[in-house]
C-alpha positions, 0 to 999 in steps of 0.5 A: 489464504483468502482470495479477492473477489473484488477490487475497486479503485476510487480515484477521487478519494485515492482508496483501493477497496478490496473484498475477499472471499472470506467476507473481509473488506478493506479500504486501503489508501494509496498513500498507505499502499505506497509507503508499504510497497513490497518493492526492494526500493521500499523494503530494502534487500534484507531485514531492517533495511526498509526505507522511510517514504516521505511526501506520499500524501497525495500519491494516486494509482494510475493503473492496476496490472494483474500478475498471474493469478496471485498478485497485482502490480500497482502503478503509482502516479509518482512513477513507482511501479516495482512492487508486486502485491500478492493477495496475501500481502494485500490481505495482511496490509488490510488486517494490520492497517491500524498498527502498520499506519501507526508504525509509519507515523511513529517512524516519521516522527522519529525522523523529524518529519511530518505528514502534510495534509493531503490535497 
């Protein structure tokens, strides 16, 4: 599994830039990271229990805290900070960003919800 060589948080654009030692480079929007948080609050406690996150268009990250040598904890400005993002989880979010984002948009549509334009 590739390991990150660089993490850059771009506060204004609300994007976490992650570079891996295999040459991979991902720009992960804070909203995307928040709606796919690995926390039990978002993912539930078992298969099929994921909770649809609403109103996260303007969410930002206040702090990034290392968790050992294998992960980070993202402290979002909506006070969510219980997800532990392993290097592998971040890598998979990057690899599958297009598909996962579309799945999120489809879930919103099915729930009769719409994203507002971020400010």
